[in-house]
All heavy atoms as TSV, in Angstrom:
chain	resi	resn	atom	element	x	y	z
A	1	MET	N	N	0.844	-1.177	-0.001
A	1	MET	CA	C	0.001	0.001	0.000
A	1	MET	C	C	0.892	1.242	0.001
A	1	MET	O	O	1.906	1.290	0.666
A	1	MET	CB	C	-0.887	-0.004	1.241
A	1	MET	CG	C	-1.725	1.243	1.317
A	1	MET	SD	S	-2.470	1.597	2.886
A	1	MET	CE	C	-3.529	0.259	3.148
A	2	ARG	N	N	0.487	2.232	-0.747
A	2	ARG	CA	C	1.241	3.476	-0.828
A	2	ARG	C	C	0.419	4.604	-0.222
A	2	ARG	O	O	-0.785	4.671	-0.414
A	2	ARG	CB	C	1.560	3.777	-2.279
A	2	ARG	CG	C	2.426	2.675	-2.903
A	2	ARG	CD	C	2.702	2.945	-4.312
A	2	ARG	NE	N	3.656	4.054	-4.375
A	2	ARG	CZ	C	4.160	4.515	-5.476
A	2	ARG	NH1	N	3.830	3.988	-6.615
A	2	ARG	NH2	N	5.003	5.511	-5.465
A	3	TYR	N	N	1.105	5.471	0.499
A	3	TYR	CA	C	0.452	6.624	1.115
A	3	TYR	C	C	0.948	7.896	0.448
A	3	TYR	O	O	2.116	7.995	0.074
A	3	TYR	CB	C	0.753	6.701	2.613
A	3	TYR	CG	C	0.113	5.599	3.406
A	3	TYR	CD1	C	0.863	4.540	3.874
A	3	TYR	CD2	C	-1.236	5.637	3.689
A	3	TYR	CE1	C	0.263	3.528	4.610
A	3	TYR	CE2	C	-1.841	4.639	4.424
A	3	TYR	CZ	C	-1.079	3.582	4.885
A	3	TYR	OH	O	-1.666	2.585	5.604
A	4	ASP	N	N	0.070	8.865	0.353
A	4	ASP	CA	C	0.426	10.177	-0.166
A	4	ASP	C	C	1.174	10.937	0.930
A	4	ASP	O	O	0.721	10.967	2.086
A	4	ASP	CB	C	-0.868	10.911	-0.563
A	4	ASP	CG	C	-0.586	12.243	-1.176
A	4	ASP	OD1	O	-0.518	13.230	-0.407
A	4	ASP	OD2	O	-0.443	12.309	-2.399
A	5	LEU	N	N	2.308	11.539	0.601
A	5	LEU	CA	C	3.081	12.256	1.611
A	5	LEU	C	C	2.309	13.419	2.224
A	5	LEU	O	O	2.467	13.716	3.414
A	5	LEU	CB	C	4.404	12.742	1.022
A	5	LEU	CG	C	5.441	11.661	0.762
A	5	LEU	CD1	C	6.696	12.262	0.144
A	5	LEU	CD2	C	5.795	10.920	2.029
A	6	ASP	N	N	1.475	14.080	1.433
A	6	ASP	CA	C	0.667	15.173	1.984
A	6	ASP	C	C	-0.321	14.648	3.022
A	6	ASP	O	O	-0.564	15.300	4.033
A	6	ASP	CB	C	-0.076	15.923	0.883
A	6	ASP	CG	C	0.840	16.824	0.074
A	6	ASP	OD1	O	1.867	17.275	0.628
A	6	ASP	OD2	O	0.527	17.073	-1.098
A	7	ASP	N	N	-0.884	13.464	2.785
A	7	ASP	CA	C	-1.805	12.876	3.760
A	7	ASP	C	C	-1.072	12.527	5.049
A	7	ASP	O	O	-1.579	12.761	6.147
A	7	ASP	CB	C	-2.479	11.628	3.198
A	7	ASP	CG	C	-3.467	11.946	2.094
A	7	ASP	OD1	O	-3.832	13.133	1.929
A	7	ASP	OD2	O	-3.875	11.000	1.390
A	8	LEU	N	N	0.135	11.989	4.922
A	8	LEU	CA	C	0.920	11.656	6.112
A	8	LEU	C	C	1.340	12.916	6.869
A	8	LEU	O	O	1.319	12.950	8.097
A	8	LEU	CB	C	2.141	10.820	5.729
A	8	LEU	CG	C	1.826	9.435	5.176
A	8	LEU	CD1	C	3.098	8.751	4.686
A	8	LEU	CD2	C	1.125	8.581	6.217
A	9	ARG	N	N	1.690	13.953	6.119
A	9	ARG	CA	C	2.057	15.225	6.752
A	9	ARG	C	C	0.846	15.818	7.470
A	9	ARG	O	O	0.960	16.308	8.594
A	9	ARG	CB	C	2.594	16.195	5.700
A	9	ARG	CG	C	3.218	17.446	6.288
A	9	ARG	CD	C	3.890	18.312	5.228
A	9	ARG	NE	N	5.017	17.615	4.624
A	9	ARG	CZ	C	5.117	17.312	3.334
A	9	ARG	NH1	N	4.181	17.652	2.480
A	9	ARG	NH2	N	6.175	16.681	2.862
A	10	LEU	N	N	-0.320	15.743	6.844
A	10	LEU	CA	C	-1.551	16.204	7.478
A	10	LEU	C	C	-1.797	15.434	8.760
A	10	LEU	O	O	-2.104	16.022	9.799
A	10	LEU	CB	C	-2.741	16.048	6.526
A	10	LEU	CG	C	-4.127	16.272	7.132
A	10	LEU	CD1	C	-4.290	17.709	7.610
A	10	LEU	CD2	C	-5.204	15.894	6.129
A	11	PHE	N	N	-1.671	14.115	8.719
A	11	PHE	CA	C	-1.880	13.298	9.903
A	11	PHE	C	C	-0.921	13.710	11.018
A	11	PHE	O	O	-1.328	13.849	12.176
A	11	PHE	CB	C	-1.705	11.811	9.565
A	11	PHE	CG	C	-1.978	10.918	10.728
A	11	PHE	CD1	C	-3.284	10.648	11.120
A	11	PHE	CD2	C	-0.942	10.342	11.431
A	11	PHE	CE1	C	-3.542	9.832	12.206
A	11	PHE	CE2	C	-1.187	9.533	12.514
A	11	PHE	CZ	C	-2.491	9.264	12.909
A	12	LEU	N	N	0.329	13.935	10.691
A	12	LEU	CA	C	1.312	14.378	11.685
A	12	LEU	C	C	0.910	15.713	12.306
A	12	LEU	O	O	0.969	15.883	13.527
A	12	LEU	CB	C	2.698	14.484	11.050
A	12	LEU	CG	C	3.813	14.962	11.963
A	12	LEU	CD1	C	4.025	13.993	13.109
A	12	LEU	CD2	C	5.091	15.123	11.157
A	13	HIS	N	N	0.466	16.661	11.494
A	13	HIS	CA	C	0.031	17.965	12.009
A	13	HIS	C	C	-1.195	17.807	12.911
A	13	HIS	O	O	-1.295	18.462	13.954
A	13	HIS	CB	C	-0.294	18.933	10.873
A	13	HIS	CG	C	0.903	19.443	10.143
A	13	HIS	ND1	N	2.029	19.913	10.763
A	13	HIS	CD2	C	1.142	19.560	8.814
A	13	HIS	CE1	C	2.907	20.303	9.861
A	13	HIS	NE2	N	2.396	20.088	8.664
A	14	ILE	N	N	-2.127	16.951	12.528
A	14	ILE	CA	C	-3.328	16.737	13.325
A	14	ILE	C	C	-2.959	16.176	14.695
A	14	ILE	O	O	-3.440	16.652	15.724
A	14	ILE	CB	C	-4.316	15.802	12.595
A	14	ILE	CG1	C	-4.929	16.535	11.398
A	14	ILE	CG2	C	-5.408	15.293	13.538
A	14	ILE	CD1	C	-5.724	15.631	10.454
A	15	VAL	N	N	-2.080	15.181	14.711
A	15	VAL	CA	C	-1.671	14.582	15.983
A	15	VAL	C	C	-0.895	15.591	16.820
A	15	VAL	O	O	-1.121	15.712	18.031
A	15	VAL	CB	C	-0.853	13.297	15.739
A	15	VAL	CG1	C	-0.234	12.788	17.033
A	15	VAL	CG2	C	-1.736	12.225	15.114
A	16	THR	N	N	-0.004	16.335	16.199
A	16	THR	CA	C	0.791	17.339	16.916
A	16	THR	C	C	-0.096	18.417	17.528
A	16	THR	O	O	0.091	18.806	18.678
A	16	THR	CB	C	1.823	17.989	15.969
A	16	THR	OG1	O	2.679	16.966	15.450
A	16	THR	CG2	C	2.649	19.038	16.682
A	17	GLU	N	N	-1.077	18.890	16.760
A	17	GLU	CA	C	-1.964	19.955	17.221
A	17	GLU	C	C	-3.099	19.441	18.105
A	17	GLU	O	O	-3.699	20.209	18.842
A	17	GLU	CB	C	-2.565	20.695	16.021
A	17	GLU	CG	C	-1.565	21.414	15.145
A	17	GLU	CD	C	-0.962	22.633	15.819
A	17	GLU	OE1	O	-1.624	23.217	16.716
A	17	GLU	OE2	O	0.160	22.998	15.465
A	18	GLY	N	N	-3.418	18.149	17.968
A	18	GLY	CA	C	-4.518	17.590	18.743
A	18	GLY	C	C	-5.885	17.955	18.201
A	18	GLY	O	O	-6.887	17.856	18.897
A	19	SER	N	N	-5.915	18.357	16.928
A	19	SER	CA	C	-7.159	18.833	16.335
A	19	SER	C	C	-7.105	18.694	14.822
A	19	SER	O	O	-6.101	19.078	14.200
A	19	SER	CB	C	-7.369	20.297	16.712
A	19	SER	OG	O	-8.298	20.936	15.881
A	20	ILE	N	N	-8.183	18.171	14.245
A	20	ILE	CA	C	-8.250	18.102	12.784
A	20	ILE	C	C	-8.315	19.504	12.201
A	20	ILE	O	O	-7.691	19.794	11.190
A	20	ILE	CB	C	-9.454	17.243	12.334
A	20	ILE	CG1	C	-9.264	15.796	12.797
A	20	ILE	CG2	C	-9.610	17.290	10.808
A	20	ILE	CD1	C	-10.447	14.895	12.534
A	21	THR	N	N	-9.050	20.380	12.852
A	21	THR	CA	C	-9.175	21.760	12.382
A	21	THR	C	C	-7.811	22.442	12.329
A	21	THR	O	O	-7.462	23.073	11.324
A	21	THR	CB	C	-10.125	22.550	13.289
A	21	THR	OG1	O	-11.393	21.897	13.307
A	21	THR	CG2	C	-10.283	23.979	12.826
A	22	ALA	N	N	-7.034	22.328	13.390
A	22	ALA	CA	C	-5.720	22.970	13.434
A	22	ALA	C	C	-4.764	22.338	12.430
A	22	ALA	O	O	-3.985	23.041	11.778
A	22	ALA	CB	C	-5.140	22.899	14.839
A	23	GLY	N	N	-4.831	21.019	12.281
A	23	GLY	CA	C	-3.994	20.343	11.286
A	23	GLY	C	C	-4.342	20.781	9.881
A	23	GLY	O	O	-3.459	21.005	9.048
A	24	ALA	N	N	-5.635	20.907	9.601
A	24	ALA	CA	C	-6.080	21.378	8.285
A	24	ALA	C	C	-5.586	22.791	8.036
A	24	ALA	O	O	-5.124	23.114	6.931
A	24	ALA	CB	C	-7.600	21.316	8.199
A	25	HIS	N	N	-5.677	23.633	9.055
A	25	HIS	CA	C	-5.219	25.021	8.919
A	25	HIS	C	C	-3.730	25.062	8.578
A	25	HIS	O	O	-3.315	25.827	7.692
A	25	HIS	CB	C	-5.506	25.791	10.205
A	25	HIS	CG	C	-5.089	27.215	10.145
A	25	HIS	ND1	N	-5.780	28.155	9.410
A	25	HIS	CD2	C	-4.051	27.861	10.716
A	25	HIS	CE1	C	-5.168	29.329	9.536
A	25	HIS	NE2	N	-4.113	29.169	10.328
A	26	ARG	N	N	-2.925	24.253	9.245
A	26	ARG	CA	C	-1.479	24.231	8.972
A	26	ARG	C	C	-1.166	23.761	7.561
A	26	ARG	O	O	-0.145	24.143	6.988
A	26	ARG	CB	C	-0.757	23.347	9.984
A	26	ARG	CG	C	-0.650	24.011	11.345
A	26	ARG	CD	C	0.195	23.243	12.294
A	26	ARG	NE	N	1.582	23.179	11.850
A	26	ARG	CZ	C	2.538	22.566	12.546
A	26	ARG	NH1	N	2.262	21.986	13.688
A	26	ARG	NH2	N	3.762	22.541	12.088
A	27	MET	N	N	-2.036	22.920	6.997
A	27	MET	CA	C	-1.835	22.408	5.641
A	27	MET	C	C	-2.558	23.237	4.590
A	27	MET	O	O	-2.535	22.911	3.411
A	27	MET	CB	C	-2.318	20.955	5.550
A	27	MET	CG	C	-1.474	19.968	6.318
A	27	MET	SD	S	0.160	19.698	5.614
A	27	MET	CE	C	-0.268	18.934	4.049
A	28	HIS	N	N	-3.244	24.307	5.037
A	28	HIS	CA	C	-4.014	25.166	4.130
A	28	HIS	C	C	-5.115	24.383	3.412
A	28	HIS	O	O	-5.306	24.524	2.201
A	28	HIS	CB	C	-3.108	25.879	3.126
A	28	HIS	CG	C	-1.986	26.625	3.770
A	28	HIS	ND1	N	-2.179	27.809	4.434
A	28	HIS	CD2	C	-0.663	26.348	3.889
A	28	HIS	CE1	C	-1.039	28.239	4.921
A	28	HIS	NE2	N	-0.096	27.362	4.607
A	29	LEU	N	N	-5.807	23.531	4.179
A	29	LEU	CA	C	-6.913	22.739	3.661
A	29	LEU	C	C	-8.193	23.114	4.384
A	29	LEU	O	O	-8.161	23.586	5.521
A	29	LEU	CB	C	-6.664	21.243	3.881
A	29	LEU	CG	C	-5.497	20.606	3.163
A	29	LEU	CD1	C	-5.280	19.189	3.675
A	29	LEU	CD2	C	-5.756	20.581	1.667
A	30	SER	N	N	-9.310	22.856	3.747
A	30	SER	CA	C	-10.592	23.038	4.442
A	30	SER	C	C	-10.778	21.859	5.389
A	30	SER	O	O	-10.203	20.776	5.204
A	30	SER	CB	C	-11.741	23.087	3.439
A	30	SER	OG	O	-11.923	21.819	2.837
A	31	LEU	N	N	-11.591	22.056	6.417
A	31	LEU	CA	C	-11.864	20.988	7.375
A	31	LEU	C	C	-12.485	19.766	6.703
A	31	LEU	O	O	-12.033	18.642	6.954
A	31	LEU	CB	C	-12.757	21.507	8.512
A	31	LEU	CG	C	-13.151	20.476	9.564
A	31	LEU	CD1	C	-11.932	19.845	10.216
A	31	LEU	CD2	C	-14.048	21.120	10.599
A	32	PRO	N	N	-13.504	19.929	5.825
A	32	PRO	CA	C	-14.063	18.740	5.168
A	32	PRO	C	C	-13.026	17.965	4.340
A	32	PRO	O	O	-13.023	16.734	4.332
A	32	PRO	CB	C	-15.171	19.303	4.281
A	32	PRO	CG	C	-15.559	20.592	4.924
A	32	PRO	CD	C	-14.276	21.135	5.492
A	33	SER	N	N	-12.133	18.667	3.671
A	33	SER	CA	C	-11.102	18.020	2.878
A	33	SER	C	C	-10.134	17.240	3.771
A	33	SER	O	O	-9.774	16.091	3.472
A	33	SER	CB	C	-10.338	19.053	2.060
A	33	SER	OG	O	-9.277	18.456	1.369
A	34	ALA	N	N	-9.707	17.855	4.851
A	34	ALA	CA	C	-8.786	17.194	5.780
A	34	ALA	C	C	-9.445	15.966	6.407
A	34	ALA	O	O	-8.825	14.905	6.508
A	34	ALA	CB	C	-8.338	18.167	6.862
A	35	SER	N	N	-10.686	16.111	6.793
A	35	SER	CA	C	-11.416	14.999	7.394
A	35	SER	C	C	-11.553	13.842	6.409
A	35	SER	O	O	-11.380	12.669	6.771
A	35	SER	CB	C	-12.790	15.486	7.862
A	35	SER	OG	O	-13.463	14.461	8.542
A	36	ALA	N	N	-11.830	14.145	5.163
A	36	ALA	CA	C	-11.954	13.106	4.137
A	36	ALA	C	C	-10.621	12.398	3.921
A	36	ALA	O	O	-10.581	11.175	3.729
A	36	ALA	CB	C	-12.446	13.712	2.828
A	37	ARG	N	N	-9.536	13.145	3.955
A	37	ARG	CA	C	-8.215	12.533	3.780
A	37	ARG	C	C	-7.899	11.577	4.927
A	37	ARG	O	O	-7.351	10.499	4.717
A	37	ARG	CB	C	-7.134	13.605	3.682
A	37	ARG	CG	C	-7.113	14.319	2.347
A	37	ARG	CD	C	-6.097	15.448	2.368
A	37	ARG	NE	N	-5.976	16.076	1.081
A	37	ARG	CZ	C	-4.889	16.012	0.315
A	37	ARG	NH1	N	-3.836	15.370	0.718
A	37	ARG	NH2	N	-4.867	16.604	-0.857
A	38	VAL	N	N	-8.250	11.973	6.156
A	38	VAL	CA	C	-8.005	11.113	7.302
A	38	VAL	C	C	-8.876	9.863	7.217
A	38	VAL	O	O	-8.399	8.749	7.467
A	38	VAL	CB	C	-8.242	11.867	8.635
A	38	VAL	CG1	C	-8.189	10.911	9.815
A	38	VAL	CG2	C	-7.213	12.974	8.805
A	39	ARG	N	N	-10.139	10.028	6.846
A	39	ARG	CA	C	-11.018	8.864	6.684
A	39	ARG	C	C	-10.467	7.911	5.627
A	39	ARG	O	O	-10.517	6.690	5.793
A	39	ARG	CB	C	-12.435	9.301	6.312
A	39	ARG	CG	C	-13.255	9.738	7.498
A	39	ARG	CD	C	-14.746	9.842	7.176
A	39	ARG	NE	N	-15.054	10.596	5.975
A	39	ARG	CZ	C	-15.185	11.917	5.914
A	39	ARG	NH1	N	-15.039	12.646	7.006
A	39	ARG	NH2	N	-15.456	12.514	4.768
A	40	SER	N	N	-9.910	8.459	4.556
A	40	SER	CA	C	-9.321	7.635	3.510
A	40	SER	C	C	-8.104	6.875	4.033
A	40	SER	O	O	-7.929	5.684	3.737
A	40	SER	CB	C	-8.924	8.498	2.312
A	40	SER	OG	O	-8.298	7.727	1.320
A	41	LEU	N	N	-7.260	7.549	4.808
A	41	LEU	CA	C	-6.107	6.870	5.422
A	41	LEU	C	C	-6.591	5.711	6.294
A	41	LEU	O	O	-6.033	4.603	6.244
A	41	LEU	CB	C	-5.308	7.840	6.293
A	41	LEU	CG	C	-4.241	8.694	5.654
A	41	LEU	CD1	C	-3.652	9.660	6.677
A	41	LEU	CD2	C	-3.142	7.837	5.073
A	42	GLU	N	N	-7.603	5.980	7.111
A	42	GLU	CA	C	-8.126	4.950	8.005
A	42	GLU	C	C	-8.734	3.794	7.207
A	42	GLU	O	O	-8.536	2.626	7.553
A	42	GLU	CB	C	-9.166	5.539	8.964
A	42	GLU	CG	C	-8.547	6.455	9.992
A	42	GLU	CD	C	-9.561	7.126	10.888
A	42	GLU	OE1	O	-10.658	7.493	10.417
A	42	GLU	OE2	O	-9.256	7.274	12.094
A	43	HIS	N	N	-9.440	4.116	6.144
A	43	HIS	CA	C	-10.055	3.080	5.308
A	43	HIS	C	C	-8.983	2.190	4.684
A	43	HIS	O	O	-9.089	0.962	4.713
A	43	HIS	CB	C	-10.918	3.721	4.222
A	43	HIS	CG	C	-11.479	2.736	3.248
A	43	HIS	ND1	N	-12.529	1.902	3.566
A	43	HIS	CD2	C	-11.118	2.433	1.983
A	43	HIS	CE1	C	-12.793	1.136	2.521
A	43	HIS	NE2	N	-11.949	1.448	1.540
A	44	HIS	N	N	-7.941	2.796	4.139
A	44	HIS	CA	C	-6.876	2.025	3.495
A	44	HIS	C	C	-6.064	1.223	4.511
A	44	HIS	O	O	-5.606	0.123	4.198
A	44	HIS	CB	C	-5.968	2.928	2.683
A	44	HIS	CG	C	-6.586	3.426	1.418
A	44	HIS	ND1	N	-7.921	3.370	1.153
A	44	HIS	CD2	C	-6.032	3.999	0.325
A	44	HIS	CE1	C	-8.175	3.876	-0.031
A	44	HIS	NE2	N	-7.044	4.280	-0.565
A	45	ALA	N	N	-5.881	1.771	5.707
A	45	ALA	CA	C	-5.143	1.057	6.752
A	45	ALA	C	C	-6.000	-0.051	7.368
A	45	ALA	O	O	-5.471	-0.999	7.939
A	45	ALA	CB	C	-4.687	2.033	7.831
A	46	GLY	N	N	-7.313	0.103	7.303
A	46	GLY	CA	C	-8.210	-0.896	7.863
A	46	GLY	C	C	-8.400	-0.784	9.359
A	46	GLY	O	O	-8.955	-1.697	9.976
A	47	VAL	N	N	-7.933	0.310	9.952
A	47	VAL	CA	C	-8.070	0.531	11.399
A	47	VAL	C	C	-8.306	2.018	11.655
A	47	VAL	O	O	-7.955	2.867	10.831
A	47	VAL	CB	C	-6.808	0.102	12.180
A	47	VAL	CG1	C	-6.590	-1.398	12.114
A	47	VAL	CG2	C	-5.578	0.841	11.717
A	48	ALA	N	N	-8.878	2.316	12.809
A	48	ALA	CA	C	-9.019	3.711	13.226
A	48	ALA	C	C	-7.637	4.229	13.624
A	48	ALA	O	O	-6.876	3.538	14.299
A	48	ALA	CB	C	-9.981	3.820	14.395
A	49	LEU	N	N	-7.311	5.429	13.187
A	49	LEU	CA	C	-6.028	6.037	13.519
A	49	LEU	C	C	-6.154	7.129	14.560
A	49	LEU	O	O	-5.166	7.482	15.210
A	49	LEU	CB	C	-5.381	6.614	12.250
A	49	LEU	CG	C	-5.073	5.590	11.154
A	49	LEU	CD1	C	-4.594	6.301	9.895
A	49	LEU	CD2	C	-4.043	4.584	11.630
A	50	LEU	N	N	-7.377	7.669	14.712
A	50	LEU	CA	C	-7.609	8.752	15.661
A	50	LEU	C	C	-8.820	8.439	16.535
A	50	LEU	O	O	-9.792	7.863	16.069
A	50	LEU	CB	C	-7.872	10.066	14.929
A	50	LEU	CG	C	-6.738	10.648	14.108
A	50	LEU	CD1	C	-7.237	11.843	13.299
A	50	LEU	CD2	C	-5.582	11.062	14.992
A	51	ILE	N	N	-8.718	8.853	17.783
A	51	ILE	CA	C	-9.863	8.830	18.684
A	51	ILE	C	C	-10.386	10.257	18.699
A	51	ILE	O	O	-9.679	11.185	19.087
A	51	ILE	CB	C	-9.453	8.385	20.097
A	51	ILE	CG1	C	-8.902	6.965	20.060
A	51	ILE	CG2	C	-10.636	8.504	21.051
A	51	ILE	CD1	C	-8.230	6.526	21.334
A	52	ARG	N	N	-11.610	10.416	18.227
A	52	ARG	CA	C	-12.197	11.747	18.122
A	52	ARG	C	C	-13.035	12.035	19.356
A	52	ARG	O	O	-13.822	11.214	19.786
A	52	ARG	CB	C	-13.057	11.827	16.862
A	52	ARG	CG	C	-12.247	11.737	15.578
A	52	ARG	CD	C	-13.094	11.203	14.438
A	52	ARG	NE	N	-12.425	11.219	13.159
A	52	ARG	CZ	C	-11.630	10.248	12.732
A	52	ARG	NH1	N	-11.401	9.193	13.481
A	52	ARG	NH2	N	-11.059	10.329	11.539
A	53	GLY	N	N	-12.858	13.225	19.893
A	53	GLY	CA	C	-13.631	13.648	21.052
A	53	GLY	C	C	-14.033	15.093	20.921
A	53	GLY	O	O	-13.652	15.782	19.974
A	54	ARG	N	N	-14.797	15.561	21.894
A	54	ARG	CA	C	-15.238	16.966	21.840
A	54	ARG	C	C	-14.088	17.939	21.996
A	54	ARG	O	O	-14.155	19.058	21.516
A	54	ARG	CB	C	-16.257	17.223	22.947
A	54	ARG	CG	C	-17.613	16.683	22.626
A	54	ARG	CD	C	-18.626	17.277	23.529
A	54	ARG	NE	N	-19.028	16.285	24.509
A	54	ARG	CZ	C	-19.893	16.515	25.463
A	54	ARG	NH1	N	-20.416	17.701	25.598
A	54	ARG	NH2	N	-20.218	15.562	26.292
A	55	ARG	N	N	-13.043	17.526	22.661
A	55	ARG	CA	C	-11.914	18.423	22.901
A	55	ARG	C	C	-10.735	18.174	21.973
A	55	ARG	O	O	-9.616	18.585	22.252
A	55	ARG	CB	C	-11.463	18.297	24.346
A	55	ARG	CG	C	-12.518	18.756	25.307
A	55	ARG	CD	C	-12.018	18.675	26.704
A	55	ARG	NE	N	-13.066	19.119	27.609
A	55	ARG	CZ	C	-12.915	20.110	28.454
A	55	ARG	NH1	N	-11.774	20.744	28.527
A	55	ARG	NH2	N	-13.917	20.455	29.227
A	56	GLY	N	N	-10.987	17.483	20.880
A	56	GLY	CA	C	-9.922	17.251	19.916
A	56	GLY	C	C	-9.759	15.779	19.612
A	56	GLY	O	O	-10.661	14.978	19.814
A	57	VAL	N	N	-8.587	15.431	19.134
A	57	VAL	CA	C	-8.295	14.058	18.743
A	57	VAL	C	C	-6.991	13.610	19.391
A	57	VAL	O	O	-6.155	14.428	19.759
A	57	VAL	CB	C	-8.184	13.898	17.218
A	57	VAL	CG1	C	-9.491	14.213	16.532
A	57	VAL	CG2	C	-7.069	14.742	16.646
A	58	ARG	N	N	-6.861	12.299	19.499
A	58	ARG	CA	C	-5.599	11.717	19.928
A	58	ARG	C	C	-5.415	10.424	19.146
A	58	ARG	O	O	-6.392	9.806	18.717
A	58	ARG	CB	C	-5.545	11.521	21.431
A	58	ARG	CG	C	-6.497	10.539	22.000
A	58	ARG	CD	C	-6.381	10.521	23.533
A	58	ARG	NE	N	-6.900	9.312	24.095
A	58	ARG	CZ	C	-8.179	9.087	24.345
A	58	ARG	NH1	N	-9.067	10.024	24.108
A	58	ARG	NH2	N	-8.573	7.933	24.847
A	59	PRO	N	N	-4.185	10.018	18.936
A	59	PRO	CA	C	-3.948	8.832	18.118
A	59	PRO	C	C	-4.319	7.540	18.859
A	59	PRO	O	O	-4.144	7.439	20.063
A	59	PRO	CB	C	-2.465	8.883	17.802
A	59	PRO	CG	C	-1.868	9.665	18.916
A	59	PRO	CD	C	-2.922	10.652	19.338
A	60	THR	N	N	-4.812	6.581	18.108
A	60	THR	CA	C	-4.991	5.237	18.618
A	60	THR	C	C	-3.610	4.574	18.646
A	60	THR	O	O	-2.638	5.156	18.144
A	60	THR	CB	C	-5.917	4.421	17.694
A	60	THR	OG1	O	-5.291	4.296	16.427
A	60	THR	CG2	C	-7.298	5.057	17.547
A	61	PRO	N	N	-3.489	3.382	19.193
A	61	PRO	CA	C	-2.182	2.697	19.109
A	61	PRO	C	C	-1.690	2.554	17.654
A	61	PRO	O	O	-0.509	2.736	17.377
A	61	PRO	CB	C	-2.451	1.346	19.760
A	61	PRO	CG	C	-3.518	1.639	20.776
A	61	PRO	CD	C	-4.410	2.655	20.084
A	62	ALA	N	N	-2.612	2.277	16.732
A	62	ALA	CA	C	-2.229	2.182	15.321
A	62	ALA	C	C	-1.789	3.545	14.791
A	62	ALA	O	O	-0.841	3.638	13.998
A	62	ALA	CB	C	-3.395	1.650	14.480
A	63	GLY	N	N	-2.467	4.606	15.219
A	63	GLY	CA	C	-2.099	5.955	14.805
A	63	GLY	C	C	-0.718	6.347	15.333
A	63	GLY	O	O	0.057	7.002	14.645
A	64	THR	N	N	-0.415	5.928	16.562
A	64	THR	CA	C	0.901	6.204	17.129
A	64	THR	C	C	1.979	5.472	16.342
A	64	THR	O	O	3.045	6.031	16.071
A	64	THR	CB	C	0.934	5.772	18.609
A	64	THR	OG1	O	-0.056	6.514	19.322
A	64	THR	CG2	C	2.290	6.021	19.237
A	65	THR	N	N	1.691	4.241	15.939
A	65	THR	CA	C	2.642	3.475	15.144
A	65	THR	C	C	2.881	4.131	13.785
A	65	THR	O	O	4.015	4.202	13.319
A	65	THR	CB	C	2.146	2.032	14.945
A	65	THR	OG1	O	2.009	1.420	16.231
A	65	THR	CG2	C	3.110	1.216	14.102
A	66	LEU	N	N	1.814	4.610	13.181
A	66	LEU	CA	C	1.944	5.285	11.888
A	66	LEU	C	C	2.802	6.503	12.026
A	66	LEU	O	O	3.672	6.788	11.255
A	66	LEU	CB	C	0.573	5.668	11.321
A	66	LEU	CG	C	0.568	6.426	9.998
A	66	LEU	CD1	C	1.139	5.571	8.878
A	66	LEU	CD2	C	-0.816	6.891	9.658
């Protein structure tokens, strides 16, 4: 499986910032676009990569490995 470097960079920004919104902002993407990219990463990986909550996101064990 091949990953797009921009998607991986987005994922790194999201985890670093603790927020999909903040990660999208750092990548100059809209929130819906960033969210779709993360869902696509999760779909291709076959596992959840982020735990989403009201106060942001944090990586799952698989997300930490990624």
